[in-house]
C-alpha positions, -999 to 999 in steps of 0.1 A, spaced: 756 472 -89 768 507 -101 791 526 -81 776 559 -63 797 580 -87 781 563 -117 747 568 -104 753 605 -97 766 609 -133 736 591 -145 712 613 -127 729 644 -137 730 635 -174 709 657 -197 702 638 -227 680 618 -247 677 579 -254 664 564 -284 660 533 -304 675 529 -338 662 502 -363 672 491 -398 665 463 -423 689 452 -451 673 429 -477 693 410 -501 686 382 -525 693 346 -515 724 332 -532 722 297 -519 700 273 -500 706 242 -479 686 215 -463 692 183 -443 682 147 -455 684 115 -435 693 82 -452 683 51 -431 692 14 -437 685 -18 -414 704 -49 -414 713 -79 -392 748 -67 -386 764 -35 -381 788 -39 -411 758 -46 -433 738 -18 -421 766 7 -426 772 -8 -462 735 -5 -470 734 30 -457 762 42 -477 749 26 -509 717 42 -503 735 78 -500 753 70 -532 722 65 -550 707 97 -534 739 115 -547 735 100 -581 700 113 -584 709 148 -574 738 151 -598 716 160 -629 702 190 -611 737 205 -605 744 192 -571 782 182 -570 799 158 -547 814 187 -525 779 202 -521 770 169 -499 785 169 -464 780 142 -439 767 157 -405 763 125 -386 764 87 -388 747 68 -362 740 29 -357 713 21 -331 710 -16 -318 674 -27 -319 662 -59 -300 629 -77 -309 620 -98 -278 597 -129 -284 569 -136 -261 572 -168 -241 550 -197 -254 518 -201 -232 496 -232 -232 461 -231 -245 431 -229 -222 427 -262 -206 463 -269 -205 467 -247 -175 480 -266 -141 451 -277 -118 453 -270 -81 452 -304 -64 450 -312 -26 488 -306 -22 483 -269 -32 499 -250 -60 523 -267 -83 558 -256 -82 565 -223 -100 566 -226 -137 559 -263 -134 536 -275 -165 535 -240 -181 558 -251 -208 576 -217 -206 604 -212 -232 634 -191 -224 631 -155 -239 649 -151 -273 660 -119 -287 667 -112 -323 691 -84 -328 689 -58 -359 707 -26 -366 696 6 -380 721 30 -396 712 68 -399 731 91 -420 724 127 -418 736 148 -450 735 186 -456 728 194 -493 738 228 -506 721 241 -535 739 268 -556 707 278 -574 681 287 -548 653 287 -572 658 247 -576 661 239 -540 624 226 -538 633 205 -570 664 191 -554 646 182 -523 618 164 -542 645 144 -559 661 134 -528 629 122 -515 621 102 -545 656 85 -543 647 72 -507 659 100 -484 638 117 -456 639 155 -458 647 168 -423 633 202 -413 629 230 -439 649 247 -465 671 275 -455 682 303 -479 715 322 -473 735 349 -485 773 342 -494 785 370 -471 761 370 -442 787 388 -419 788 419 -441 749 420 -443 747 419 -405 775 446 -402 756 468 -426 723 464 -408 741 472 -375 757 504 -389 723 515 -405 706 511 -371 733 532 -355 729 560 -381 691 558 -375 694 562 -337 715 595 -344 689 610 -365 663 604 -341 682 616 -313 687 649 -333 649 651 -341 641 649 -305 668 671 -292 656 698 -319 620 695 -307 634 703 -270 654 732 -282 686 713 -277 714 698 -299 723 662 -295 761 656 -287 783 626 -284 769 593 -276 771 582 -239 758 547 -244 751 525 -273 737 491 -269 729 464 -295 694 449 -287 686 426 -316 707 415 -346 690 387 -365 677 375 -398 652 347 -413 620 364 -406 628 378 -370 619 414 -379 584 401 -395 576 382 -362 585 414 -339 564 437 -362 536 412 -359 538 413 -321 545 450 -317 536 468 -348 532 502 -334 571 504 -324 586 496 -356 591 517 -386 560 515 -408 580 523 -440 596 489 -438 574 469 -459 578 431 -467 596 420 -499 590 385 -510 619 363 -520 645 384 -502 666 379 -471 662 402 -443 687 413 -417 673 433 -389 693 454 -365 680 474 -334 701 494 -309 696 516 -281 716 548 -278 718 577 -253 732 610 -264 742 639 -242 727 672 -247 751 700 -260 
């Protein structure tokens, strides 16, 4: 809880609080997706060998499309133990024991019940990340991996080579937008916006977050920010309070 001094200062503050927004759009420079290679066998060693062989086949199928060995990374490798129980053999109708004068026969007597048998098998799952240096060929690479026997897990992710710089640029632009809005509101009130008292980052995200927010609350977002197909969006929103001078 804020102290009494902090509450008093907030109550006596004369200023303006605004939201600043910005969207930075850049062309994707690479794409990535996950594939899963599975292989089953009667032993763990054989399942792992078959999984590795299948992964090599997928890698060879992607090589003509420009996918190099260092573009493929193993994310996880798991082996699951699977048991298949066999149902006990039951006698046919008419072969069931009859209840005689002495009551029920001993449990299991005359049923011909066999001991339960389990056959073990093992399933190896190898998850790989595929990095595509040419984003325009991402779909073609995914199709080739599927034809080679892999399962495409999830969707395609398009990325920039320097995402940190794109996020920082969006955040700085949102801060400048907040300053411009504060100055406009202060001028409308016959005041001048001074130094910022509080600046809080509210949202800093990408991959369609801005489009989803605008769909829910279109009236709160800047209408001039139109959609551009084929570009990555980095959206930032900050809340800032400026003191009146």
